[in-house]
mmCIF file of the N, C-alpha and C atoms, coordinates in Angstrom:
data_MODEL
# 
_entry.id   MODEL 
# 
loop_
_atom_site.group_PDB 
_atom_site.id 
_atom_site.type_symbol 
_atom_site.label_atom_id 
_atom_site.label_alt_id 
_atom_site.label_comp_id 
_atom_site.label_asym_id 
_atom_site.label_entity_id 
_atom_site.label_seq_id 
_atom_site.pdbx_PDB_ins_code 
_atom_site.Cartn_x 
_atom_site.Cartn_y 
_atom_site.Cartn_z 
_atom_site.occupancy 
_atom_site.B_iso_or_equiv 
_atom_site.pdbx_formal_charge 
_atom_site.auth_seq_id 
_atom_site.auth_comp_id 
_atom_site.auth_asym_id 
_atom_site.auth_atom_id 
_atom_site.pdbx_PDB_model_num 
ATOM 1   N N  . MET A 1 1  ? 131.777 122.237 145.194 1.00 0.00 ? 1  MET A N  1 
ATOM 2   C CA . MET A 1 1  ? 131.763 123.190 144.117 1.00 0.00 ? 1  MET A CA 1 
ATOM 3   C C  . MET A 1 1  ? 132.842 122.721 143.180 1.00 0.00 ? 1  MET A C  1 
ATOM 4   N N  . ARG A 1 2  ? 132.975 122.731 141.894 1.00 0.00 ? 2  ARG A N  1 
ATOM 5   C CA . ARG A 1 2  ? 133.788 122.627 141.085 1.00 0.00 ? 2  ARG A CA 1 
ATOM 6   C C  . ARG A 1 2  ? 133.688 123.976 139.925 1.00 0.00 ? 2  ARG A C  1 
ATOM 7   N N  . TRP A 1 3  ? 134.913 124.068 139.727 1.00 0.00 ? 3  TRP A N  1 
ATOM 8   C CA . TRP A 1 3  ? 135.427 125.075 138.915 1.00 0.00 ? 3  TRP A CA 1 
ATOM 9   C C  . TRP A 1 3  ? 136.060 124.273 137.603 1.00 0.00 ? 3  TRP A C  1 
ATOM 10  N N  . LYS A 1 4  ? 135.658 125.109 136.428 1.00 0.00 ? 4  LYS A N  1 
ATOM 11  C CA . LYS A 1 4  ? 136.570 124.522 135.302 1.00 0.00 ? 4  LYS A CA 1 
ATOM 12  C C  . LYS A 1 4  ? 137.191 125.636 134.381 1.00 0.00 ? 4  LYS A C  1 
ATOM 13  N N  . ASP A 1 5  ? 138.230 125.296 133.991 1.00 0.00 ? 5  ASP A N  1 
ATOM 14  C CA . ASP A 1 5  ? 138.912 126.280 133.315 1.00 0.00 ? 5  ASP A CA 1 
ATOM 15  C C  . ASP A 1 5  ? 138.727 127.797 133.606 1.00 0.00 ? 5  ASP A C  1 
ATOM 16  N N  . CYS A 1 6  ? 139.728 127.949 134.330 1.00 0.00 ? 6  CYS A N  1 
ATOM 17  C CA . CYS A 1 6  ? 139.815 129.577 135.225 1.00 0.00 ? 6  CYS A CA 1 
ATOM 18  C C  . CYS A 1 6  ? 140.399 130.487 133.787 1.00 0.00 ? 6  CYS A C  1 
ATOM 19  N N  . GLY A 1 7  ? 141.338 129.933 133.188 1.00 0.00 ? 7  GLY A N  1 
ATOM 20  C CA . GLY A 1 7  ? 141.842 130.946 132.430 1.00 0.00 ? 7  GLY A CA 1 
ATOM 21  C C  . GLY A 1 7  ? 140.588 131.444 131.516 1.00 0.00 ? 7  GLY A C  1 
ATOM 22  N N  . GLY A 1 8  ? 141.426 132.137 130.504 1.00 0.00 ? 8  GLY A N  1 
ATOM 23  C CA . GLY A 1 8  ? 140.958 132.845 129.292 1.00 0.00 ? 8  GLY A CA 1 
ATOM 24  C C  . GLY A 1 8  ? 141.569 133.932 128.693 1.00 0.00 ? 8  GLY A C  1 
ATOM 25  N N  . SER A 1 9  ? 141.052 134.646 127.955 1.00 0.00 ? 9  SER A N  1 
ATOM 26  C CA . SER A 1 9  ? 141.627 135.514 126.967 1.00 0.00 ? 9  SER A CA 1 
ATOM 27  C C  . SER A 1 9  ? 142.498 136.482 127.932 1.00 0.00 ? 9  SER A C  1 
ATOM 28  N N  . PHE A 1 10 ? 141.746 137.144 128.614 1.00 0.00 ? 10 PHE A N  1 
ATOM 29  C CA . PHE A 1 10 ? 142.129 138.191 129.654 1.00 0.00 ? 10 PHE A CA 1 
ATOM 30  C C  . PHE A 1 10 ? 142.560 137.927 131.141 1.00 0.00 ? 10 PHE A C  1 
ATOM 31  N N  . SER A 1 11 ? 142.260 136.339 131.642 1.00 0.00 ? 11 SER A N  1 
ATOM 32  C CA . SER A 1 11 ? 142.588 136.204 133.299 1.00 0.00 ? 11 SER A CA 1 
ATOM 33  C C  . SER A 1 11 ? 143.978 135.636 133.241 1.00 0.00 ? 11 SER A C  1 
ATOM 34  N N  . THR A 1 12 ? 144.728 136.399 134.231 1.00 0.00 ? 12 THR A N  1 
ATOM 35  C CA . THR A 1 12 ? 145.875 135.365 134.373 1.00 0.00 ? 12 THR A CA 1 
ATOM 36  C C  . THR A 1 12 ? 145.692 135.601 135.923 1.00 0.00 ? 12 THR A C  1 
ATOM 37  N N  . GLY A 1 13 ? 146.587 134.466 136.409 1.00 0.00 ? 13 GLY A N  1 
ATOM 38  C CA . GLY A 1 13 ? 146.450 134.006 137.816 1.00 0.00 ? 13 GLY A CA 1 
ATOM 39  C C  . GLY A 1 13 ? 146.778 132.610 138.266 1.00 0.00 ? 13 GLY A C  1 
ATOM 40  N N  . SER A 1 14 ? 146.748 132.142 139.475 1.00 0.00 ? 14 SER A N  1 
ATOM 41  C CA . SER A 1 14 ? 147.212 130.807 139.846 1.00 0.00 ? 14 SER A CA 1 
ATOM 42  C C  . SER A 1 14 ? 146.223 130.642 141.245 1.00 0.00 ? 14 SER A C  1 
ATOM 43  N N  . TYR A 1 15 ? 145.283 131.495 141.485 1.00 0.00 ? 15 TYR A N  1 
ATOM 44  C CA . TYR A 1 15 ? 144.530 130.700 142.807 1.00 0.00 ? 15 TYR A CA 1 
ATOM 45  C C  . TYR A 1 15 ? 142.842 131.632 143.210 1.00 0.00 ? 15 TYR A C  1 
ATOM 46  N N  . ALA A 1 16 ? 142.418 130.965 143.464 1.00 0.00 ? 16 ALA A N  1 
ATOM 47  C CA . ALA A 1 16 ? 141.048 131.833 143.806 1.00 0.00 ? 16 ALA A CA 1 
ATOM 48  C C  . ALA A 1 16 ? 140.746 131.454 145.432 1.00 0.00 ? 16 ALA A C  1 
ATOM 49  N N  . ASP A 1 17 ? 140.505 131.892 146.299 1.00 0.00 ? 17 ASP A N  1 
ATOM 50  C CA . ASP A 1 17 ? 140.103 131.365 148.217 1.00 0.00 ? 17 ASP A CA 1 
ATOM 51  C C  . ASP A 1 17 ? 138.931 131.941 147.379 1.00 0.00 ? 17 ASP A C  1 
ATOM 52  N N  . VAL A 1 18 ? 138.003 131.075 147.998 1.00 0.00 ? 18 VAL A N  1 
ATOM 53  C CA . VAL A 1 18 ? 136.184 130.817 147.915 1.00 0.00 ? 18 VAL A CA 1 
ATOM 54  C C  . VAL A 1 18 ? 135.757 130.506 149.178 1.00 0.00 ? 18 VAL A C  1 
ATOM 55  N N  . ALA A 1 19 ? 134.586 131.036 149.892 1.00 0.00 ? 19 ALA A N  1 
ATOM 56  C CA . ALA A 1 19 ? 134.286 130.622 150.914 1.00 0.00 ? 19 ALA A CA 1 
ATOM 57  C C  . ALA A 1 19 ? 132.816 130.416 150.969 1.00 0.00 ? 19 ALA A C  1 
ATOM 58  N N  . LEU A 1 20 ? 131.994 129.079 151.879 1.00 0.00 ? 20 LEU A N  1 
ATOM 59  C CA . LEU A 1 20 ? 130.909 129.184 151.850 1.00 0.00 ? 20 LEU A CA 1 
ATOM 60  C C  . LEU A 1 20 ? 130.137 129.411 153.172 1.00 0.00 ? 20 LEU A C  1 
ATOM 61  N N  . TRP A 1 21 ? 129.424 130.516 152.669 1.00 0.00 ? 21 TRP A N  1 
ATOM 62  C CA . TRP A 1 21 ? 128.495 131.139 153.973 1.00 0.00 ? 21 TRP A CA 1 
ATOM 63  C C  . TRP A 1 21 ? 127.209 130.567 153.922 1.00 0.00 ? 21 TRP A C  1 
ATOM 64  N N  . GLU A 1 22 ? 126.737 130.542 155.008 1.00 0.00 ? 22 GLU A N  1 
ATOM 65  C CA . GLU A 1 22 ? 125.555 130.109 155.682 1.00 0.00 ? 22 GLU A CA 1 
ATOM 66  C C  . GLU A 1 22 ? 124.656 131.306 155.753 1.00 0.00 ? 22 GLU A C  1 
ATOM 67  N N  . ASP A 1 23 ? 123.520 131.758 154.664 1.00 0.00 ? 23 ASP A N  1 
ATOM 68  C CA . ASP A 1 23 ? 122.628 132.998 155.203 1.00 0.00 ? 23 ASP A CA 1 
ATOM 69  C C  . ASP A 1 23 ? 121.426 132.710 156.668 1.00 0.00 ? 23 ASP A C  1 
ATOM 70  N N  . ASN A 1 24 ? 121.939 133.420 157.465 1.00 0.00 ? 24 ASN A N  1 
ATOM 71  C CA . ASN A 1 24 ? 121.006 133.425 158.630 1.00 0.00 ? 24 ASN A CA 1 
ATOM 72  C C  . ASN A 1 24 ? 120.175 134.456 158.783 1.00 0.00 ? 24 ASN A C  1 
ATOM 73  N N  . ALA A 1 25 ? 118.972 134.193 158.609 1.00 0.00 ? 25 ALA A N  1 
ATOM 74  C CA . ALA A 1 25 ? 117.975 135.553 158.628 1.00 0.00 ? 25 ALA A CA 1 
ATOM 75  C C  . ALA A 1 25 ? 117.987 136.272 159.435 1.00 0.00 ? 25 ALA A C  1 
ATOM 76  N N  . LEU A 1 26 ? 118.109 136.252 160.651 1.00 0.00 ? 26 LEU A N  1 
ATOM 77  C CA . LEU A 1 26 ? 117.843 137.223 161.832 1.00 0.00 ? 26 LEU A CA 1 
ATOM 78  C C  . LEU A 1 26 ? 119.139 137.293 162.721 1.00 0.00 ? 26 LEU A C  1 
ATOM 79  N N  . SER A 1 27 ? 120.408 136.568 162.165 1.00 0.00 ? 27 SER A N  1 
ATOM 80  C CA . SER A 1 27 ? 121.670 136.605 162.929 1.00 0.00 ? 27 SER A CA 1 
ATOM 81  C C  . SER A 1 27 ? 122.810 136.732 161.871 1.00 0.00 ? 27 SER A C  1 
ATOM 82  N N  . PRO A 1 28 ? 123.935 136.845 162.478 1.00 0.00 ? 28 PRO A N  1 
ATOM 83  C CA . PRO A 1 28 ? 125.211 136.734 161.501 1.00 0.00 ? 28 PRO A CA 1 
ATOM 84  C C  . PRO A 1 28 ? 125.278 135.887 160.790 1.00 0.00 ? 28 PRO A C  1 
ATOM 85  N N  . ASP A 1 29 ? 125.517 135.700 159.564 1.00 0.00 ? 29 ASP A N  1 
ATOM 86  C CA . ASP A 1 29 ? 126.128 134.527 158.531 1.00 0.00 ? 29 ASP A CA 1 
ATOM 87  C C  . ASP A 1 29 ? 126.833 133.852 159.143 1.00 0.00 ? 29 ASP A C  1 
ATOM 88  N N  . THR A 1 30 ? 126.743 132.815 158.915 1.00 0.00 ? 30 THR A N  1 
ATOM 89  C CA . THR A 1 30 ? 127.923 131.695 159.248 1.00 0.00 ? 30 THR A CA 1 
ATOM 90  C C  . THR A 1 30 ? 129.187 131.406 158.120 1.00 0.00 ? 30 THR A C  1 
ATOM 91  N N  . ASN A 1 31 ? 130.489 131.357 158.546 1.00 0.00 ? 31 ASN A N  1 
ATOM 92  C CA . ASN A 1 31 ? 131.157 130.805 157.351 1.00 0.00 ? 31 ASN A CA 1 
ATOM 93  C C  . ASN A 1 31 ? 131.460 129.741 157.578 1.00 0.00 ? 31 ASN A C  1 
ATOM 94  N N  . HIS A 1 32 ? 131.608 128.743 156.434 1.00 0.00 ? 32 HIS A N  1 
ATOM 95  C CA . HIS A 1 32 ? 131.847 127.428 156.478 1.00 0.00 ? 32 HIS A CA 1 
ATOM 96  C C  . HIS A 1 32 ? 133.116 127.153 156.318 1.00 0.00 ? 32 HIS A C  1 
ATOM 97  N N  . GLY A 1 33 ? 133.950 127.816 156.254 1.00 0.00 ? 33 GLY A N  1 
ATOM 98  C CA . GLY A 1 33 ? 135.243 127.625 155.894 1.00 0.00 ? 33 GLY A CA 1 
ATOM 99  C C  . GLY A 1 33 ? 135.719 128.305 154.384 1.00 0.00 ? 33 GLY A C  1 
ATOM 100 N N  . THR A 1 34 ? 137.217 128.024 153.886 1.00 0.00 ? 34 THR A N  1 
ATOM 101 C CA . THR A 1 34 ? 137.310 128.561 152.637 1.00 0.00 ? 34 THR A CA 1 
ATOM 102 C C  . THR A 1 34 ? 138.592 127.672 152.124 1.00 0.00 ? 34 THR A C  1 
ATOM 103 N N  . LYS A 1 35 ? 137.943 127.302 151.011 1.00 0.00 ? 35 LYS A N  1 
ATOM 104 C CA . LYS A 1 35 ? 138.732 126.548 149.567 1.00 0.00 ? 35 LYS A CA 1 
ATOM 105 C C  . LYS A 1 35 ? 139.842 127.233 148.844 1.00 0.00 ? 35 LYS A C  1 
ATOM 106 N N  . LYS A 1 36 ? 140.740 126.706 148.466 1.00 0.00 ? 36 LYS A N  1 
ATOM 107 C CA . LYS A 1 36 ? 141.637 127.393 147.473 1.00 0.00 ? 36 LYS A CA 1 
ATOM 108 C C  . LYS A 1 36 ? 141.941 126.415 146.129 1.00 0.00 ? 36 LYS A C  1 
ATOM 109 N N  . PHE A 1 37 ? 141.238 127.149 145.174 1.00 0.00 ? 37 PHE A N  1 
ATOM 110 C CA . PHE A 1 37 ? 141.295 126.688 144.133 1.00 0.00 ? 37 PHE A CA 1 
ATOM 111 C C  . PHE A 1 37 ? 142.553 127.119 142.878 1.00 0.00 ? 37 PHE A C  1 
ATOM 112 N N  . THR A 1 38 ? 142.960 126.074 142.392 1.00 0.00 ? 38 THR A N  1 
ATOM 113 C CA . THR A 1 38 ? 144.509 126.417 142.086 1.00 0.00 ? 38 THR A CA 1 
ATOM 114 C C  . THR A 1 38 ? 144.355 125.533 140.430 1.00 0.00 ? 38 THR A C  1 
ATOM 115 N N  . ASN A 1 39 ? 144.311 124.229 140.442 1.00 0.00 ? 39 ASN A N  1 
ATOM 116 C CA . ASN A 1 39 ? 144.165 123.535 139.325 1.00 0.00 ? 39 ASN A CA 1 
ATOM 117 C C  . ASN A 1 39 ? 143.265 124.337 137.983 1.00 0.00 ? 39 ASN A C  1 
ATOM 118 N N  . CYS A 1 40 ? 142.384 124.768 138.151 1.00 0.00 ? 40 CYS A N  1 
ATOM 119 C CA . CYS A 1 40 ? 141.568 125.153 137.095 1.00 0.00 ? 40 CYS A CA 1 
ATOM 120 C C  . CYS A 1 40 ? 142.457 125.741 136.243 1.00 0.00 ? 40 CYS A C  1 
ATOM 121 N N  . TRP A 1 41 ? 143.397 126.642 136.610 1.00 0.00 ? 41 TRP A N  1 
ATOM 122 C CA . TRP A 1 41 ? 144.328 127.460 135.731 1.00 0.00 ? 41 TRP A CA 1 
ATOM 123 C C  . TRP A 1 41 ? 145.472 126.793 134.857 1.00 0.00 ? 41 TRP A C  1 
ATOM 124 N N  . ASN A 1 42 ? 145.260 125.334 135.122 1.00 0.00 ? 42 ASN A N  1 
ATOM 125 C CA . ASN A 1 42 ? 146.113 124.440 134.480 1.00 0.00 ? 42 ASN A CA 1 
ATOM 126 C C  . ASN A 1 42 ? 145.986 124.019 132.973 1.00 0.00 ? 42 ASN A C  1 
ATOM 127 N N  . GLY A 1 43 ? 144.664 124.592 132.468 1.00 0.00 ? 43 GLY A N  1 
ATOM 128 C CA . GLY A 1 43 ? 144.211 124.040 130.881 1.00 0.00 ? 43 GLY A CA 1 
ATOM 129 C C  . GLY A 1 43 ? 142.785 124.135 130.968 1.00 0.00 ? 43 GLY A C  1 
ATOM 130 N N  . GLU A 1 44 ? 142.400 124.235 129.800 1.00 0.00 ? 44 GLU A N  1 
ATOM 131 C CA . GLU A 1 44 ? 140.714 124.568 129.127 1.00 0.00 ? 44 GLU A CA 1 
ATOM 132 C C  . GLU A 1 44 ? 140.096 123.378 129.901 1.00 0.00 ? 44 GLU A C  1 
ATOM 133 N N  . ASN A 1 45 ? 140.617 122.210 130.269 1.00 0.00 ? 45 ASN A N  1 
ATOM 134 C CA . ASN A 1 45 ? 139.520 121.009 130.874 1.00 0.00 ? 45 ASN A CA 1 
ATOM 135 C C  . ASN A 1 45 ? 140.113 120.699 132.208 1.00 0.00 ? 45 ASN A C  1 
ATOM 136 N N  . ALA A 1 46 ? 141.358 121.716 132.719 1.00 0.00 ? 46 ALA A N  1 
ATOM 137 C CA . ALA A 1 46 ? 141.286 121.456 134.263 1.00 0.00 ? 46 ALA A CA 1 
ATOM 138 C C  . ALA A 1 46 ? 140.028 121.912 134.872 1.00 0.00 ? 46 ALA A C  1 
ATOM 139 N N  . VAL A 1 47 ? 139.979 121.217 136.289 1.00 0.00 ? 47 VAL A N  1 
ATOM 140 C CA . VAL A 1 47 ? 138.763 121.230 137.491 1.00 0.00 ? 47 VAL A CA 1 
ATOM 141 C C  . VAL A 1 47 ? 139.603 121.592 138.591 1.00 0.00 ? 47 VAL A C  1 
ATOM 142 N N  . SER A 1 48 ? 139.101 122.383 139.428 1.00 0.00 ? 48 SER A N  1 
ATOM 143 C CA . SER A 1 48 ? 139.589 122.490 140.770 1.00 0.00 ? 48 SER A CA 1 
ATOM 144 C C  . SER A 1 48 ? 138.060 122.376 141.605 1.00 0.00 ? 48 SER A C  1 
ATOM 145 N N  . ALA A 1 49 ? 138.306 121.523 142.465 1.00 0.00 ? 49 ALA A N  1 
ATOM 146 C CA . ALA A 1 49 ? 137.012 121.225 143.537 1.00 0.00 ? 49 ALA A CA 1 
ATOM 147 C C  . ALA A 1 49 ? 137.251 121.629 144.984 1.00 0.00 ? 49 ALA A C  1 
ATOM 148 N N  . GLY A 1 50 ? 136.204 122.157 145.527 1.00 0.00 ? 50 GLY A N  1 
ATOM 149 C CA . GLY A 1 50 ? 136.103 121.842 147.214 1.00 0.00 ? 50 GLY A CA 1 
ATOM 150 C C  . GLY A 1 50 ? 134.937 121.570 147.764 1.00 0.00 ? 50 GLY A C  1 
ATOM 151 N N  . GLU A 1 51 ? 135.347 121.089 148.687 1.00 0.00 ? 51 GLU A N  1 
ATOM 152 C CA . GLU A 1 51 ? 133.779 120.393 149.244 1.00 0.00 ? 51 GLU A CA 1 
ATOM 153 C C  . GLU A 1 51 ? 133.862 120.673 150.641 1.00 0.00 ? 51 GLU A C  1 
ATOM 154 N N  . TRP A 1 52 ? 132.254 120.612 150.583 1.00 0.00 ? 52 TRP A N  1 
ATOM 155 C CA . TRP A 1 52 ? 131.822 121.271 152.320 1.00 0.00 ? 52 TRP A CA 1 
ATOM 156 C C  . TRP A 1 52 ? 130.827 120.505 152.280 1.00 0.00 ? 52 TRP A C  1 
ATOM 157 N N  . THR A 1 53 ? 130.683 119.374 153.534 1.00 0.00 ? 53 THR A N  1 
ATOM 158 C CA . THR A 1 53 ? 130.011 118.505 154.105 1.00 0.00 ? 53 THR A CA 1 
ATOM 159 C C  . THR A 1 53 ? 129.331 118.545 155.150 1.00 0.00 ? 53 THR A C  1 
ATOM 160 N N  . GLY A 1 54 ? 128.339 117.958 155.382 1.00 0.00 ? 54 GLY A N  1 
ATOM 161 C CA . GLY A 1 54 ? 127.294 117.951 156.590 1.00 0.00 ? 54 GLY A CA 1 
ATOM 162 C C  . GLY A 1 54 ? 126.491 119.119 156.969 1.00 0.00 ? 54 GLY A C  1 
ATOM 163 N N  . LEU A 1 55 ? 126.267 119.866 155.891 1.00 0.00 ? 55 LEU A N  1 
ATOM 164 C CA . LEU A 1 55 ? 125.384 121.065 156.034 1.00 0.00 ? 55 LEU A CA 1 
ATOM 165 C C  . LEU A 1 55 ? 124.192 120.450 155.282 1.00 0.00 ? 55 LEU A C  1 
ATOM 166 N N  . SER A 1 56 ? 123.229 121.533 155.814 1.00 0.00 ? 56 SER A N  1 
ATOM 167 C CA . SER A 1 56 ? 121.614 121.411 155.127 1.00 0.00 ? 56 SER A CA 1 
ATOM 168 C C  . SER A 1 56 ? 121.600 121.989 153.933 1.00 0.00 ? 56 SER A C  1 
ATOM 169 N N  . LEU A 1 57 ? 120.138 121.448 153.475 1.00 0.00 ? 57 LEU A N  1 
ATOM 170 C CA . LEU A 1 57 ? 120.227 121.804 151.803 1.00 0.00 ? 57 LEU A CA 1 
ATOM 171 C C  . LEU A 1 57 ? 120.432 122.749 151.304 1.00 0.00 ? 57 LEU A C  1 
ATOM 172 N N  . ASP A 1 58 ? 119.792 123.798 152.028 1.00 0.00 ? 58 ASP A N  1 
ATOM 173 C CA . ASP A 1 58 ? 119.701 125.181 151.188 1.00 0.00 ? 58 ASP A CA 1 
ATOM 174 C C  . ASP A 1 58 ? 120.192 126.204 152.130 1.00 0.00 ? 58 ASP A C  1 
ATOM 175 N N  . GLY A 1 59 ? 120.186 127.384 151.474 1.00 0.00 ? 59 GLY A N  1 
ATOM 176 C CA . GLY A 1 59 ? 120.463 128.866 152.343 1.00 0.00 ? 59 GLY A CA 1 
ATOM 177 C C  . GLY A 1 59 ? 121.995 129.023 152.464 1.00 0.00 ? 59 GLY A C  1 
ATOM 178 N N  . TYR A 1 60 ? 122.524 129.131 151.399 1.00 0.00 ? 60 TYR A N  1 
ATOM 179 C CA . TYR A 1 60 ? 124.107 129.339 151.268 1.00 0.00 ? 60 TYR A CA 1 
ATOM 180 C C  . TYR A 1 60 ? 124.212 130.251 150.097 1.00 0.00 ? 60 TYR A C  1 
ATOM 181 N N  . TYR A 1 61 ? 125.467 130.802 150.022 1.00 0.00 ? 61 TYR A N  1 
ATOM 182 C CA . TYR A 1 61 ? 126.188 131.348 149.133 1.00 0.00 ? 61 TYR A CA 1 
ATOM 183 C C  . TYR A 1 61 ? 128.002 131.319 149.371 1.00 0.00 ? 61 TYR A C  1 
ATOM 184 N N  . PHE A 1 62 ? 128.282 131.490 148.101 1.00 0.00 ? 62 PHE A N  1 
ATOM 185 C CA . PHE A 1 62 ? 129.700 131.464 147.995 1.00 0.00 ? 62 PHE A CA 1 
ATOM 186 C C  . PHE A 1 62 ? 130.533 132.942 147.893 1.00 0.00 ? 62 PHE A C  1 
ATOM 187 N N  . ARG A 1 63 ? 131.610 133.201 148.556 1.00 0.00 ? 63 ARG A N  1 
ATOM 188 C CA . ARG A 1 63 ? 131.993 134.689 148.432 1.00 0.00 ? 63 ARG A CA 1 
ATOM 189 C C  . ARG A 1 63 ? 133.478 134.433 148.111 1.00 0.00 ? 63 ARG A C  1 
ATOM 190 N N  . LEU A 1 64 ? 133.865 135.319 147.075 1.00 0.00 ? 64 LEU A N  1 
ATOM 191 C CA . LEU A 1 64 ? 135.547 135.257 146.417 1.00 0.00 ? 64 LEU A CA 1 
ATOM 192 C C  . LEU A 1 64 ? 136.070 136.112 148.018 1.00 0.00 ? 64 LEU A C  1 
ATOM 193 N N  . GLN A 1 65 ? 136.948 135.213 148.484 1.00 0.00 ? 65 GLN A N  1 
ATOM 194 C CA . GLN A 1 65 ? 137.692 135.568 149.167 1.00 0.00 ? 65 GLN A CA 1 
ATOM 195 C C  . GLN A 1 65 ? 139.173 136.412 149.301 1.00 0.00 ? 65 GLN A C  1 
ATOM 196 N N  . GLY A 1 66 ? 140.015 135.907 147.980 1.00 0.00 ? 66 GLY A N  1 
ATOM 197 C CA . GLY A 1 66 ? 141.051 136.593 147.432 1.00 0.00 ? 66 GLY A CA 1 
ATOM 198 C C  . GLY A 1 66 ? 141.505 135.675 146.173 1.00 0.00 ? 66 GLY A C  1 
ATOM 199 N N  . THR A 1 67 ? 142.125 136.500 145.112 1.00 0.00 ? 67 THR A N  1 
ATOM 200 C CA . THR A 1 67 ? 142.563 135.791 144.239 1.00 0.00 ? 67 THR A CA 1 
ATOM 201 C C  . THR A 1 67 ? 144.333 136.580 143.858 1.00 0.00 ? 67 THR A C  1 
ATOM 202 N N  . ASN A 1 68 ? 144.758 135.964 143.116 1.00 0.00 ? 68 ASN A N  1 
ATOM 203 C CA . ASN A 1 68 ? 146.014 136.921 142.243 1.00 0.00 ? 68 ASN A CA 1 
ATOM 204 C C  . ASN A 1 68 ? 145.541 136.930 140.870 1.00 0.00 ? 68 ASN A C  1 
ATOM 205 N N  . ALA A 1 69 ? 144.477 136.570 140.530 1.00 0.00 ? 69 ALA A N  1 
ATOM 206 C CA . ALA A 1 69 ? 144.128 137.009 139.060 1.00 0.00 ? 69 ALA A CA 1 
ATOM 207 C C  . ALA A 1 69 ? 143.689 138.143 138.878 1.00 0.00 ? 69 ALA A C  1 
ATOM 208 N N  . ASN A 1 70 ? 144.190 138.767 137.416 1.00 0.00 ? 70 ASN A N  1 
ATOM 209 C CA . ASN A 1 70 ? 143.991 140.326 137.350 1.00 0.00 ? 70 ASN A CA 1 
ATOM 210 C C  . ASN A 1 70 ? 142.445 140.287 136.688 1.00 0.00 ? 70 ASN A C  1 
ATOM 211 N N  . ALA A 1 71 ? 141.979 139.261 136.645 1.00 0.00 ? 71 ALA A N  1 
ATOM 212 C CA . ALA A 1 71 ? 140.551 138.805 136.290 1.00 0.00 ? 71 ALA A CA 1 
ATOM 213 C C  . ALA A 1 71 ? 140.103 137.795 136.182 1.00 0.00 ? 71 ALA A C  1 
ATOM 214 N N  . LEU A 1 72 ? 138.718 137.569 136.793 1.00 0.00 ? 72 LEU A N  1 
ATOM 215 C CA . LEU A 1 72 ? 138.700 136.072 137.436 1.00 0.00 ? 72 LEU A CA 1 
ATOM 216 C C  . LEU A 1 72 ? 137.497 135.554 136.302 1.00 0.00 ? 72 LEU A C  1 
ATOM 217 N N  . ASN A 1 73 ? 138.136 134.910 135.276 1.00 0.00 ? 73 ASN A N  1 
ATOM 218 C CA . ASN A 1 73 ? 136.943 134.251 134.383 1.00 0.00 ? 73 ASN A CA 1 
ATOM 219 C C  . ASN A 1 73 ? 136.928 132.840 134.390 1.00 0.00 ? 73 ASN A C  1 
ATOM 220 N N  . VAL A 1 74 ? 135.696 131.906 134.800 1.00 0.00 ? 74 VAL A N  1 
ATOM 221 C CA . VAL A 1 74 ? 135.406 130.632 135.337 1.00 0.00 ? 74 VAL A CA 1 
ATOM 222 C C  . VAL A 1 74 ? 134.225 130.011 134.214 1.00 0.00 ? 74 VAL A C  1 
ATOM 223 N N  . ARG A 1 75 ? 134.530 129.337 132.994 1.00 0.00 ? 75 ARG A N  1 
ATOM 224 C CA . ARG A 1 75 ? 133.942 128.781 132.139 1.00 0.00 ? 75 ARG A CA 1 
ATOM 225 C C  . ARG A 1 75 ? 133.001 127.958 132.824 1.00 0.00 ? 75 ARG A C  1 
ATOM 226 N N  . VAL A 1 76 ? 133.207 127.373 133.753 1.00 0.00 ? 76 VAL A N  1 
ATOM 227 C CA . VAL A 1 76 ? 132.112 126.467 134.458 1.00 0.00 ? 76 VAL A CA 1 
ATOM 228 C C  . VAL A 1 76 ? 131.967 126.415 135.651 1.00 0.00 ? 76 VAL A C  1 
ATOM 229 N N  . VAL A 1 77 ? 130.906 126.722 136.277 1.00 0.00 ? 77 VAL A N  1 
ATOM 230 C CA . VAL A 1 77 ? 130.877 126.195 138.154 1.00 0.00 ? 77 VAL A CA 1 
ATOM 231 C C  . VAL A 1 77 ? 129.514 125.467 138.289 1.00 0.00 ? 77 VAL A C  1 
ATOM 232 N N  . ALA A 1 78 ? 129.950 124.365 138.704 1.00 0.00 ? 78 ALA A N  1 
ATOM 233 C CA . ALA A 1 78 ? 128.947 123.163 138.825 1.00 0.00 ? 78 ALA A CA 1 
ATOM 234 C C  . ALA A 1 78 ? 129.045 122.963 140.498 1.00 0.00 ? 78 ALA A C  1 
ATOM 235 N N  . ILE A 1 79 ? 127.604 122.694 141.110 1.00 0.00 ? 79 ILE A N  1 
ATOM 236 C CA . ILE A 1 79 ? 127.814 122.152 142.464 1.00 0.00 ? 79 ILE A CA 1 
ATOM 237 C C  . ILE A 1 79 ? 127.047 121.097 142.558 1.00 0.00 ? 79 ILE A C  1 
ATOM 238 N N  . ASP A 1 80 ? 127.783 120.221 143.004 1.00 0.00 ? 80 ASP A N  1 
ATOM 239 C CA . ASP A 1 80 ? 127.575 118.709 143.523 1.00 0.00 ? 80 ASP A CA 1 
ATOM 240 C C  . ASP A 1 80 ? 126.955 118.006 144.452 1.00 0.00 ? 80 ASP A C  1 
ATOM 241 N N  . THR A 1 81 ? 125.320 117.960 144.939 1.00 0.00 ? 81 THR A N  1 
ATOM 242 C CA . THR A 1 81 ? 124.752 117.273 145.896 1.00 0.00 ? 81 THR A CA 1 
ATOM 243 C C  . THR A 1 81 ? 124.349 116.127 146.129 1.00 0.00 ? 81 THR A C  1 
ATOM 244 N N  . THR A 1 82 ? 125.275 115.159 145.499 1.00 0.00 ? 82 THR A N  1 
ATOM 245 C CA . THR A 1 82 ? 125.185 113.679 145.683 1.00 0.00 ? 82 THR A CA 1 
ATOM 246 C C  . THR A 1 82 ? 125.313 113.093 147.173 1.00 0.00 ? 82 THR A C  1 
ATOM 247 N N  . GLN A 1 83 ? 126.013 113.847 147.785 1.00 0.00 ? 83 GLN A N  1 
ATOM 248 C CA . GLN A 1 83 ? 126.010 113.220 149.345 1.00 0.00 ? 83 GLN A CA 1 
ATOM 249 C C  . GLN A 1 83 ? 125.062 113.471 150.098 1.00 0.00 ? 83 GLN A C  1 
ATOM 250 N N  . ALA A 1 84 ? 124.095 114.400 149.485 1.00 0.00 ? 84 ALA A N  1 
ATOM 251 C CA . ALA A 1 84 ? 122.943 114.820 150.391 1.00 0.00 ? 84 ALA A CA 1 
ATOM 252 C C  . ALA A 1 84 ? 122.074 114.084 150.136 1.00 0.00 ? 84 ALA A C  1 
ATOM 253 N N  . ASP A 1 85 ? 121.872 113.322 148.765 1.00 0.00 ? 85 ASP A N  1 
ATOM 254 C CA . ASP A 1 85 ? 120.827 112.203 148.036 1.00 0.00 ? 85 ASP A CA 1 
ATOM 255 C C  . ASP A 1 85 ? 120.611 110.878 149.302 1.00 0.00 ? 85 ASP A C  1 
# 
């Protein structure tokens, strides 16, 4: 997952912790770990990236675990699945 430009008019901060969760229909969901996104606060074209590998293709969601931002404003969120190809 890649975040680009985490700043904005009203967003101040320096990090966001994002977890990847697997949606398990009949049992508790599985947490696949948390990544700390920091670089995207360093300017309009700055990108933060978190990588989770070795997972099946679907059934996941992201959850914000924590941030020091007063308002979280991410201009671009992209998911890269090229390793699955």
